[in-house]
C-alpha positions in Angstrom: -2.0 10.7 -15.5 -3.5 8.8 -12.6 -0.1 7.5 -11.7 1.3 11.1 -11.5 -1.6 12.1 -9.2 -1.1 9.1 -7.0 2.6 9.8 -6.7 1.9 13.4 -5.8 -0.5 12.3 -3.0 1.9 9.7 -1.7 4.7 12.3 -1.5 2.7 15.1 0.0 0.2 13.2 2.1 -0.2 13.0 5.9 2.2 10.0 6.1 4.8 10.4 3.5 7.2 7.6 2.5 10.8 7.7 3.6 11.9 7.5 0.0 10.0 9.8 -2.5 8.0 7.9 -5.1 7.7 8.6 -8.8 4.9 8.1 -11.2 6.6 4.9 -12.5 6.0 3.3 -9.1 2.3 3.5 -9.7 2.1 2.7 -13.4 1.4 -1.0 -14.4 3.0 -0.5 -17.8 6.3 0.4 -16.1 6.1 -2.6 -13.8 6.5 -5.1 -16.6 9.5 -3.2 -18.0 11.2 -3.6 -14.6 10.1 -7.2 -13.9 13.5 -8.2 -12.6 13.7 -5.4 -10.0 10.0 -5.7 -9.2 10.2 -9.4 -8.3 13.0 -8.5 -5.8 11.0 -5.7 -4.3 7.8 -7.6 -3.6 7.8 -10.9 -1.7 4.7 -13.0 -2.1 3.1 -13.6 1.3 1.1 -16.8 1.8 -2.3 -16.2 3.3 -3.0 -18.7 6.1 -5.9 -19.0 8.4 -3.8 -17.5 11.2 -2.7 -14.6 9.1 -6.2 -13.9 7.9 -7.6 -14.0 11.4 -4.8 -11.6 12.6 -5.6 -9.1 9.8 -9.3 -9.3 10.6 -8.8 -8.6 14.3 -6.4 -5.7 13.6 -8.8 -4.2 11.1 -11.8 -4.6 13.4 -10.0 -2.9 16.3 -8.9 0.0 14.1 -12.4 0.4 12.7 -13.9 0.3 16.2 -11.7 3.2 17.2 -12.8 5.2 14.1 -16.4 4.5 14.8 -16.0 5.9 18.3 -14.5 9.1 17.0 -17.2 9.6 14.3 -20.1 9.3 16.8 
């Protein structure tokens, strides 16, 4: 049921995906059934110090903008 709700929010939210999602996209039980297609969809990204620092800096800049708006 949570997968259906998540799918609905993803399809009707502020930033909708280009391709509509289904409840199966958010259900872990369905992921194992489609293991062959899932492995081709998601590529594992190696977390390096450089990548971690970049993520940190981007997140910090974004949160700083949010903090200014909230004040």
